[in-house]
HTML snippet that shows the backbone in 3Dmol.js (N, CA, C, O; Angstrom):
<script src="https://3Dmol.org/build/3Dmol-min.js"></script>
<div id="view" style="width:600px;height:400px;position:relative"></div>
<script>
const pdb = `
ATOM      1  N   MET A   1      30.014  11.242 -15.750  1.00  0.00           N
ATOM      2  CA  MET A   1      29.525  10.775 -17.074  1.00  0.00           C
ATOM      3  C   MET A   1      29.488   9.429 -16.613  1.00  0.00           C
ATOM      4  O   MET A   1      30.332   8.703 -16.087  1.00  0.00           O
ATOM      5  N   ILE A   2      28.141   9.257 -16.985  1.00  0.00           N
ATOM      6  CA  ILE A   2      27.520   7.882 -16.829  1.00  0.00           C
ATOM      7  C   ILE A   2      28.307   6.847 -17.571  1.00  0.00           C
ATOM      8  O   ILE A   2      28.437   6.987 -18.787  1.00  0.00           O
ATOM      9  N   SER A   3      29.080   5.369 -16.691  1.00  0.00           N
ATOM     10  CA  SER A   3      29.430   4.788 -17.122  1.00  0.00           C
ATOM     11  C   SER A   3      28.233   3.556 -18.189  1.00  0.00           C
ATOM     12  O   SER A   3      27.007   3.513 -18.079  1.00  0.00           O
ATOM     13  N   VAL A   4      28.945   2.852 -18.973  1.00  0.00           N
ATOM     14  CA  VAL A   4      28.487   2.043 -19.674  1.00  0.00           C
ATOM     15  C   VAL A   4      27.618   0.763 -18.759  1.00  0.00           C
ATOM     16  O   VAL A   4      26.440   0.430 -18.889  1.00  0.00           O
ATOM     17  N   LYS A   5      28.649   0.217 -17.825  1.00  0.00           N
ATOM     18  CA  LYS A   5      28.179  -0.610 -16.753  1.00  0.00           C
ATOM     19  C   LYS A   5      26.723  -0.381 -16.178  1.00  0.00           C
ATOM     20  O   LYS A   5      25.695  -1.051 -16.272  1.00  0.00           O
ATOM     21  N   PHE A   6      27.046   0.934 -15.486  1.00  0.00           N
ATOM     22  CA  PHE A   6      25.482   1.525 -14.977  1.00  0.00           C
ATOM     23  C   PHE A   6      24.338   1.789 -16.071  1.00  0.00           C
ATOM     24  O   PHE A   6      23.188   1.835 -15.633  1.00  0.00           O
ATOM     25  N   VAL A   7      24.490   1.927 -17.141  1.00  0.00           N
ATOM     26  CA  VAL A   7      23.140   2.173 -18.070  1.00  0.00           C
ATOM     27  C   VAL A   7      22.968   0.533 -18.112  1.00  0.00           C
ATOM     28  O   VAL A   7      21.803   0.224 -17.859  1.00  0.00           O
ATOM     29  N   LEU A   8      23.781  -0.540 -18.354  1.00  0.00           N
ATOM     30  CA  LEU A   8      23.568  -1.794 -18.684  1.00  0.00           C
ATOM     31  C   LEU A   8      22.701  -2.417 -17.819  1.00  0.00           C
ATOM     32  O   LEU A   8      21.686  -3.027 -18.153  1.00  0.00           O
ATOM     33  N   ILE A   9      23.248  -2.203 -16.337  1.00  0.00           N
ATOM     34  CA  ILE A   9      22.300  -2.837 -15.060  1.00  0.00           C
ATOM     35  C   ILE A   9      21.274  -2.213 -14.785  1.00  0.00           C
ATOM     36  O   ILE A   9      20.576  -2.853 -13.999  1.00  0.00           O
ATOM     37  N   LEU A  10      20.602  -0.673 -15.243  1.00  0.00           N
ATOM     38  CA  LEU A  10      19.740   0.112 -15.206  1.00  0.00           C
ATOM     39  C   LEU A  10      18.800  -0.758 -15.980  1.00  0.00           C
ATOM     40  O   LEU A  10      17.778  -1.275 -15.527  1.00  0.00           O
ATOM     41  N   PHE A  11      19.337  -0.878 -17.401  1.00  0.00           N
ATOM     42  CA  PHE A  11      18.046  -1.435 -18.171  1.00  0.00           C
ATOM     43  C   PHE A  11      17.822  -2.939 -17.970  1.00  0.00           C
ATOM     44  O   PHE A  11      16.781  -3.463 -18.366  1.00  0.00           O
ATOM     45  N   ILE A  12      18.713  -3.583 -17.406  1.00  0.00           N
ATOM     46  CA  ILE A  12      18.335  -5.007 -16.863  1.00  0.00           C
ATOM     47  C   ILE A  12      17.330  -5.093 -15.827  1.00  0.00           C
ATOM     48  O   ILE A  12      16.434  -5.924 -15.676  1.00  0.00           O
ATOM     49  N   MET A  13      17.699  -3.904 -15.025  1.00  0.00           N
ATOM     50  CA  MET A  13      16.939  -3.942 -13.730  1.00  0.00           C
ATOM     51  C   MET A  13      15.150  -3.660 -14.024  1.00  0.00           C
ATOM     52  O   MET A  13      14.212  -4.209 -13.446  1.00  0.00           O
ATOM     53  N   MET A  14      15.108  -2.708 -15.027  1.00  0.00           N
ATOM     54  CA  MET A  14      14.064  -2.273 -15.995  1.00  0.00           C
ATOM     55  C   MET A  14      13.472  -3.520 -16.572  1.00  0.00           C
ATOM     56  O   MET A  14      12.241  -3.532 -16.536  1.00  0.00           O
ATOM     57  N   LEU A  15      14.061  -4.598 -17.108  1.00  0.00           N
ATOM     58  CA  LEU A  15      13.526  -5.278 -17.828  1.00  0.00           C
ATOM     59  C   LEU A  15      12.994  -6.531 -16.776  1.00  0.00           C
ATOM     60  O   LEU A  15      11.947  -7.176 -16.844  1.00  0.00           O
ATOM     61  N   MET A  16      14.024  -6.622 -15.858  1.00  0.00           N
ATOM     62  CA  MET A  16      13.146  -7.657 -14.701  1.00  0.00           C
ATOM     63  C   MET A  16      12.128  -7.129 -13.998  1.00  0.00           C
ATOM     64  O   MET A  16      11.582  -7.914 -13.223  1.00  0.00           O
ATOM     65  N   SER A  17      11.643  -5.853 -14.047  1.00  0.00           N
ATOM     66  CA  SER A  17      10.799  -4.898 -13.180  1.00  0.00           C
ATOM     67  C   SER A  17       9.339  -5.120 -14.132  1.00  0.00           C
ATOM     68  O   SER A  17       8.267  -5.434 -13.614  1.00  0.00           O
ATOM     69  N   PHE A  18       9.505  -4.920 -15.432  1.00  0.00           N
ATOM     70  CA  PHE A  18       8.651  -5.031 -16.499  1.00  0.00           C
ATOM     71  C   PHE A  18       7.240  -6.093 -16.127  1.00  0.00           C
ATOM     72  O   PHE A  18       6.102  -5.736 -15.822  1.00  0.00           O
ATOM     73  N   PRO A  19       7.702  -7.273 -16.255  1.00  0.00           N
ATOM     74  CA  PRO A  19       6.645  -8.191 -16.156  1.00  0.00           C
ATOM     75  C   PRO A  19       5.357  -7.885 -15.142  1.00  0.00           C
ATOM     76  O   PRO A  19       4.164  -8.043 -15.401  1.00  0.00           O
ATOM     77  N   PHE A  20       6.115  -7.278 -13.598  1.00  0.00           N
ATOM     78  CA  PHE A  20       4.955  -7.023 -12.647  1.00  0.00           C
ATOM     79  C   PHE A  20       3.877  -5.807 -13.422  1.00  0.00           C
ATOM     80  O   PHE A  20       2.672  -5.747 -13.179  1.00  0.00           O
ATOM     81  N   ILE A  21       4.555  -4.954 -14.317  1.00  0.00           N
ATOM     82  CA  ILE A  21       3.333  -3.917 -14.664  1.00  0.00           C
ATOM     83  C   ILE A  21       1.874  -4.872 -15.490  1.00  0.00           C
ATOM     84  O   ILE A  21       0.711  -4.634 -15.164  1.00  0.00           O
ATOM     85  N   PRO A  22       2.180  -5.750 -16.379  1.00  0.00           N
ATOM     86  CA  PRO A  22       1.446  -6.563 -16.896  1.00  0.00           C
ATOM     87  C   PRO A  22       0.155  -7.064 -15.822  1.00  0.00           C
ATOM     88  O   PRO A  22      -1.014  -6.723 -15.642  1.00  0.00           O
ATOM     89  N   PHE A  23       0.831  -7.784 -15.406  1.00  0.00           N
ATOM     90  CA  PHE A  23       0.339  -8.446 -13.849  1.00  0.00           C
ATOM     91  C   PHE A  23      -0.595  -7.725 -12.930  1.00  0.00           C
ATOM     92  O   PHE A  23      -1.612  -8.131 -12.368  1.00  0.00           O
ATOM     93  N   LEU A  24       0.057  -6.430 -12.909  1.00  0.00           N
ATOM     94  CA  LEU A  24      -0.978  -5.409 -11.711  1.00  0.00           C
ATOM     95  C   LEU A  24      -2.238  -4.854 -12.418  1.00  0.00           C
ATOM     96  O   LEU A  24      -3.336  -4.622 -11.911  1.00  0.00           O
ATOM     97  N   MET A  25      -1.720  -4.645 -14.078  1.00  0.00           N
ATOM     98  CA  MET A  25      -2.905  -3.985 -14.927  1.00  0.00           C
ATOM     99  C   MET A  25      -4.253  -5.042 -15.167  1.00  0.00           C
ATOM    100  O   MET A  25      -5.457  -4.816 -15.290  1.00  0.00           O
ATOM    101  N   HIS A  26      -3.118  -6.802 -15.172  1.00  0.00           N
ATOM    102  CA  HIS A  26      -4.342  -7.796 -15.373  1.00  0.00           C
ATOM    103  C   HIS A  26      -5.150  -7.971 -14.150  1.00  0.00           C
ATOM    104  O   HIS A  26      -6.246  -8.444 -14.448  1.00  0.00           O
ATOM    105  N   LYS A  27      -5.004  -7.748 -12.777  1.00  0.00           N
ATOM    106  CA  LYS A  27      -5.007  -7.904 -11.488  1.00  0.00           C
ATOM    107  C   LYS A  27      -6.476  -7.061 -11.164  1.00  0.00           C
ATOM    108  O   LYS A  27      -7.587  -7.455 -10.809  1.00  0.00           O
ATOM    109  N   TRP A  28      -5.842  -5.533 -11.507  1.00  0.00           N
ATOM    110  CA  TRP A  28      -6.830  -4.646 -11.583  1.00  0.00           C
ATOM    111  C   TRP A  28      -7.384  -3.604 -12.389  1.00  0.00           C
ATOM    112  O   TRP A  28      -6.539  -2.835 -12.848  1.00  0.00           O
ATOM    113  N   SER A  29      -8.302  -3.423 -12.618  1.00  0.00           N
ATOM    114  CA  SER A  29      -8.590  -2.262 -13.677  1.00  0.00           C
ATOM    115  C   SER A  29      -7.840  -1.166 -13.831  1.00  0.00           C
ATOM    116  O   SER A  29      -7.404  -0.875 -12.718  1.00  0.00           O
ATOM    117  N   LEU A  30      -7.428  -0.330 -14.723  1.00  0.00           N
ATOM    118  CA  LEU A  30      -6.476   0.782 -15.096  1.00  0.00           C
ATOM    119  C   LEU A  30      -7.152   1.751 -14.118  1.00  0.00           C
ATOM    120  O   LEU A  30      -8.373   1.906 -14.147  1.00  0.00           O
ATOM    121  N   ASN A  31      -6.332   2.428 -13.221  1.00  0.00           N
ATOM    122  CA  ASN A  31      -6.823   3.394 -12.494  1.00  0.00           C
ATOM    123  C   ASN A  31      -5.548   4.258 -11.930  1.00  0.00           C
ATOM    124  O   ASN A  31      -4.399   3.843 -12.082  1.00  0.00           O
ATOM    125  N   ARG A  32      -5.787   5.261 -11.393  1.00  0.00           N
ATOM    126  CA  ARG A  32      -4.640   6.101 -10.909  1.00  0.00           C
ATOM    127  C   ARG A  32      -3.409   5.384  -9.840  1.00  0.00           C
ATOM    128  O   ARG A  32      -2.250   5.800  -9.861  1.00  0.00           O
ATOM    129  N   ASN A  33      -3.903   4.149  -8.833  1.00  0.00           N
ATOM    130  CA  ASN A  33      -3.329   3.254  -8.511  1.00  0.00           C
ATOM    131  C   ASN A  33      -2.370   2.680  -8.861  1.00  0.00           C
ATOM    132  O   ASN A  33      -1.273   2.486  -8.336  1.00  0.00           O
ATOM    133  N   ASN A  34      -2.893   2.346  -9.962  1.00  0.00           N
ATOM    134  CA  ASN A  34      -2.190   1.066 -10.906  1.00  0.00           C
ATOM    135  C   ASN A  34      -1.127   1.808 -11.172  1.00  0.00           C
ATOM    136  O   ASN A  34      -0.047   1.511 -10.659  1.00  0.00           O
ATOM    137  N   VAL A  35      -1.252   2.901 -12.018  1.00  0.00           N
ATOM    138  CA  VAL A  35      -0.073   3.611 -12.694  1.00  0.00           C
ATOM    139  C   VAL A  35       0.710   3.812 -11.765  1.00  0.00           C
ATOM    140  O   VAL A  35       1.816   3.327 -12.006  1.00  0.00           O
ATOM    141  N   PHE A  36       0.618   4.443 -10.551  1.00  0.00           N
ATOM    142  CA  PHE A  36       1.459   4.747  -9.579  1.00  0.00           C
ATOM    143  C   PHE A  36       2.465   3.453  -9.112  1.00  0.00           C
ATOM    144  O   PHE A  36       3.638   3.444  -8.739  1.00  0.00           O
ATOM    145  N   PHE A  37       1.374   2.265  -9.321  1.00  0.00           N
ATOM    146  CA  PHE A  37       2.383   1.172  -8.686  1.00  0.00           C
ATOM    147  C   PHE A  37       3.664   0.746  -9.744  1.00  0.00           C
ATOM    148  O   PHE A  37       4.772   0.325  -9.410  1.00  0.00           O
ATOM    149  N   ALA A  38       3.179   0.981 -11.047  1.00  0.00           N
ATOM    150  CA  ALA A  38       4.147   0.766 -12.356  1.00  0.00           C
ATOM    151  C   ALA A  38       5.523   1.543 -12.234  1.00  0.00           C
ATOM    152  O   ALA A  38       6.703   1.195 -12.256  1.00  0.00           O
ATOM    153  N   LEU A  39       4.799   2.848 -12.084  1.00  0.00           N
ATOM    154  CA  LEU A  39       5.953   3.853 -12.032  1.00  0.00           C
ATOM    155  C   LEU A  39       6.877   3.591 -10.676  1.00  0.00           C
ATOM    156  O   LEU A  39       8.094   3.710 -10.816  1.00  0.00           O
ATOM    157  N   LEU A  40       6.480   3.326  -9.696  1.00  0.00           N
ATOM    158  CA  LEU A  40       7.201   2.949  -8.229  1.00  0.00           C
ATOM    159  C   LEU A  40       8.088   1.746  -8.701  1.00  0.00           C
ATOM    160  O   LEU A  40       9.297   1.955  -8.804  1.00  0.00           O
ATOM    161  N   ILE A  41       7.645   0.638  -8.966  1.00  0.00           N
ATOM    162  CA  ILE A  41       8.657  -0.296  -9.710  1.00  0.00           C
ATOM    163  C   ILE A  41       9.630   0.074 -10.370  1.00  0.00           C
ATOM    164  O   ILE A  41      10.683  -0.113  -9.760  1.00  0.00           O
ATOM    165  N   ILE A  42       9.756   0.547 -11.417  1.00  0.00           N
ATOM    166  CA  ILE A  42      10.734   1.363 -12.486  1.00  0.00           C
ATOM    167  C   ILE A  42      11.708   2.252 -11.530  1.00  0.00           C
ATOM    168  O   ILE A  42      12.932   2.120 -11.513  1.00  0.00           O
ATOM    169  N   LEU A  43      10.938   3.225 -10.697  1.00  0.00           N
ATOM    170  CA  LEU A  43      11.909   4.031 -10.002  1.00  0.00           C
ATOM    171  C   LEU A  43      12.750   3.595  -9.086  1.00  0.00           C
ATOM    172  O   LEU A  43      13.850   4.019  -8.733  1.00  0.00           O
ATOM    173  N   MET A  44      11.897   2.402  -8.625  1.00  0.00           N
ATOM    174  CA  MET A  44      12.642   1.413  -7.115  1.00  0.00           C
ATOM    175  C   MET A  44      14.134   0.956  -8.002  1.00  0.00           C
ATOM    176  O   MET A  44      15.234   0.849  -7.461  1.00  0.00           O
ATOM    177  N   THR A  45      13.943   0.797  -9.012  1.00  0.00           N
ATOM    178  CA  THR A  45      15.394   0.093  -9.861  1.00  0.00           C
ATOM    179  C   THR A  45      16.547   0.760  -9.820  1.00  0.00           C
ATOM    180  O   THR A  45      17.623   0.253  -9.503  1.00  0.00           O
ATOM    181  N   ILE A  46      16.364   1.959 -10.150  1.00  0.00           N
ATOM    182  CA  ILE A  46      17.239   3.049 -10.100  1.00  0.00           C
ATOM    183  C   ILE A  46      18.114   2.896  -8.850  1.00  0.00           C
ATOM    184  O   ILE A  46      19.278   2.639  -9.156  1.00  0.00           O
ATOM    185  N   PRO A  47      17.894   2.980  -7.535  1.00  0.00           N
ATOM    186  CA  PRO A  47      18.921   3.099  -6.205  1.00  0.00           C
ATOM    187  C   PRO A  47      19.491   1.961  -6.635  1.00  0.00           C
ATOM    188  O   PRO A  47      20.687   2.048  -6.915  1.00  0.00           O
ATOM    189  N   PHE A  48      18.741   0.462  -6.821  1.00  0.00           N
ATOM    190  CA  PHE A  48      19.555  -0.549  -6.786  1.00  0.00           C
ATOM    191  C   PHE A  48      20.801  -0.792  -7.851  1.00  0.00           C
ATOM    192  O   PHE A  48      21.863  -1.374  -7.627  1.00  0.00           O
ATOM    193  N   SER A  49      20.326  -0.137  -9.139  1.00  0.00           N
ATOM    194  CA  SER A  49      21.338  -0.618 -10.079  1.00  0.00           C
ATOM    195  C   SER A  49      22.496   0.895  -9.621  1.00  0.00           C
ATOM    196  O   SER A  49      23.534   0.914 -10.283  1.00  0.00           O
ATOM    197  N   ILE A  50      22.373   1.736  -8.867  1.00  0.00           N
ATOM    198  CA  ILE A  50      23.305   2.486  -8.629  1.00  0.00           C
ATOM    199  C   ILE A  50      24.283   1.468  -7.402  1.00  0.00           C
ATOM    200  O   ILE A  50      25.512   1.407  -7.375  1.00  0.00           O
ATOM    201  N   ILE A  51      23.698   1.028  -6.832  1.00  0.00           N
ATOM    202  CA  ILE A  51      24.322   0.457  -5.688  1.00  0.00           C
ATOM    203  C   ILE A  51      25.075  -0.616  -6.574  1.00  0.00           C
ATOM    204  O   ILE A  51      26.277  -0.389  -6.706  1.00  0.00           O
ATOM    205  N   ALA A  52      24.660  -1.569  -7.106  1.00  0.00           N
ATOM    206  CA  ALA A  52      25.032  -2.724  -7.679  1.00  0.00           C
ATOM    207  C   ALA A  52      26.436  -2.377  -8.699  1.00  0.00           C
ATOM    208  O   ALA A  52      27.480  -3.030  -8.717  1.00  0.00           O
ATOM    209  N   SER A  53      26.127  -1.217  -9.478  1.00  0.00           N
ATOM    210  CA  SER A  53      27.391  -0.753 -10.060  1.00  0.00           C
ATOM    211  C   SER A  53      28.628   0.089  -9.439  1.00  0.00           C
ATOM    212  O   SER A  53      29.737   0.166  -9.969  1.00  0.00           O
ATOM    213  N   TYR A  54      28.195   0.790  -8.065  1.00  0.00           N
ATOM    214  CA  TYR A  54      29.443   0.882  -7.303  1.00  0.00           C
ATOM    215  C   TYR A  54      29.609  -0.418  -6.647  1.00  0.00           C
ATOM    216  O   TYR A  54      30.666  -0.249  -6.040  1.00  0.00           O
ATOM    217  N   SER A  55      29.310  -1.324  -6.454  1.00  0.00           N
ATOM    218  CA  SER A  55      30.003  -2.381  -5.831  1.00  0.00           C
ATOM    219  C   SER A  55      30.725  -2.923  -6.466  1.00  0.00           C
ATOM    220  O   SER A  55      31.750  -3.375  -5.956  1.00  0.00           O
ATOM    221  N   TYR A  56      30.437  -3.092  -7.920  1.00  0.00           N
ATOM    222  CA  TYR A  56      31.139  -3.990  -9.096  1.00  0.00           C
ATOM    223  C   TYR A  56      31.916  -3.347  -9.061  1.00  0.00           C
ATOM    224  O   TYR A  56      32.902  -4.081  -9.123  1.00  0.00           O
ATOM    225  N   GLU A  57      32.443  -1.743  -8.958  1.00  0.00           N
ATOM    226  CA  GLU A  57      33.622  -1.063  -9.281  1.00  0.00           C
ATOM    227  C   GLU A  57      34.333  -1.270  -8.123  1.00  0.00           C
ATOM    228  O   GLU A  57      35.483  -1.687  -8.255  1.00  0.00           O
ATOM    229  N   ARG A  58      33.837  -1.040  -6.833  1.00  0.00           N
ATOM    230  CA  ARG A  58      34.765  -1.494  -5.895  1.00  0.00           C
ATOM    231  C   ARG A  58      35.487  -2.841  -6.143  1.00  0.00           C
ATOM    232  O   ARG A  58      36.714  -2.930  -6.147  1.00  0.00           O
ATOM    233  N   ILE A  59      34.713  -3.802  -6.334  1.00  0.00           N
ATOM    234  CA  ILE A  59      35.238  -5.350  -6.154  1.00  0.00           C
ATOM    235  C   ILE A  59      36.332  -5.371  -7.108  1.00  0.00           C
ATOM    236  O   ILE A  59      37.261  -6.108  -6.778  1.00  0.00           O
ATOM    237  N   ASN A  60      36.509  -4.514  -8.625  1.00  0.00           N
ATOM    238  CA  ASN A  60      37.337  -4.671  -9.598  1.00  0.00           C
ATOM    239  C   ASN A  60      38.473  -3.993  -9.098  1.00  0.00           C
ATOM    240  O   ASN A  60      39.613  -4.379  -9.357  1.00  0.00           O
ATOM    241  N   ASN A  61      38.222  -2.983  -8.380  1.00  0.00           N
ATOM    242  CA  ASN A  61      39.184  -2.270  -7.849  1.00  0.00           C
ATOM    243  C   ASN A  61      40.096  -3.018  -6.762  1.00  0.00           C
ATOM    244  O   ASN A  61      41.312  -3.178  -6.859  1.00  0.00           O
ATOM    245  N   GLU A  62      39.355  -3.405  -5.811  1.00  0.00           N
ATOM    246  CA  GLU A  62      40.035  -4.219  -5.007  1.00  0.00           C
ATOM    247  C   GLU A  62      41.159  -5.635  -5.662  1.00  0.00           C
ATOM    248  O   GLU A  62      42.216  -6.147  -5.293  1.00  0.00           O
ATOM    249  N   ASP A  63      40.490  -5.772  -6.450  1.00  0.00           N
ATOM    250  CA  ASP A  63      40.937  -7.439  -7.098  1.00  0.00           C
ATOM    251  C   ASP A  63      42.319  -6.547  -7.797  1.00  0.00           C
ATOM    252  O   ASP A  63      43.454  -6.786  -7.387  1.00  0.00           O
ATOM    253  N   LEU A  64      42.101  -5.647  -8.741  1.00  0.00           N
ATOM    254  CA  LEU A  64      43.716  -4.988  -9.241  1.00  0.00           C
ATOM    255  C   LEU A  64      44.554  -4.616  -7.923  1.00  0.00           C
ATOM    256  O   LEU A  64      45.652  -5.162  -7.821  1.00  0.00           O
ATOM    257  N   TYR A  65      44.150  -3.747  -6.912  1.00  0.00           N
ATOM    258  CA  TYR A  65      45.065  -3.393  -5.811  1.00  0.00           C
ATOM    259  C   TYR A  65      45.900  -4.829  -5.253  1.00  0.00           C
ATOM    260  O   TYR A  65      47.102  -4.946  -5.015  1.00  0.00           O
ATOM    261  N   ASP A  66      44.902  -5.769  -5.150  1.00  0.00           N
ATOM    262  CA  ASP A  66      45.361  -7.197  -4.681  1.00  0.00           C
ATOM    263  C   ASP A  66      46.738  -7.635  -5.549  1.00  0.00           C
ATOM    264  O   ASP A  66      47.749  -8.056  -4.986  1.00  0.00           O
ATOM    265  N   SER A  67      46.614  -7.464  -7.055  1.00  0.00           N
ATOM    266  CA  SER A  67      47.466  -8.217  -7.767  1.00  0.00           C
ATOM    267  C   SER A  67      48.513  -7.383  -7.982  1.00  0.00           C
ATOM    268  O   SER A  67      49.484  -7.803  -8.612  1.00  0.00           O
ATOM    269  N   HIS A  68      48.476  -5.996  -7.463  1.00  0.00           N
ATOM    270  CA  HIS A  68      49.710  -5.299  -7.707  1.00  0.00           C
ATOM    271  C   HIS A  68      50.812  -5.716  -5.970  1.00  0.00           C
ATOM    272  O   HIS A  68      52.037  -5.635  -5.879  1.00  0.00           O
ATOM    273  N   ASP A  69      50.053  -6.035  -5.113  1.00  0.00           N
ATOM    274  CA  ASP A  69      50.397  -6.383  -3.791  1.00  0.00           C
ATOM    275  C   ASP A  69      51.478  -7.594  -3.797  1.00  0.00           C
ATOM    276  O   ASP A  69      52.443  -7.654  -3.036  1.00  0.00           O
ATOM    277  N   ASP A  70      51.114  -8.632  -4.878  1.00  0.00           N
ATOM    278  CA  ASP A  70      51.949  -9.740  -5.043  1.00  0.00           C
ATOM    279  C   ASP A  70      53.299  -9.360  -5.366  1.00  0.00           C
ATOM    280  O   ASP A  70      54.159 -10.223  -5.543  1.00  0.00           O
TER     281      ASP A  70
END
`;
const viewer = $3Dmol.createViewer("view");
viewer.addModel(pdb, "pdb");
viewer.setStyle({}, {cartoon: {color: "spectrum"}});
viewer.zoomTo();
viewer.render();
</script>
């Protein structure tokens, strides 16, 4: 099951990458290359969001274990 944090981080990453797409559209005329770059930017956010959510879960778990040791 996909966690809510994962979806939220993915959504934020996609919103962060979105301003680059109009910039590419403005710089060059609409062609196959431009669409490829826009899709590449969106696809590149997915692995970053997976890493971010995984590291966030690990940090939370470590804090939980530290509190139990005391």
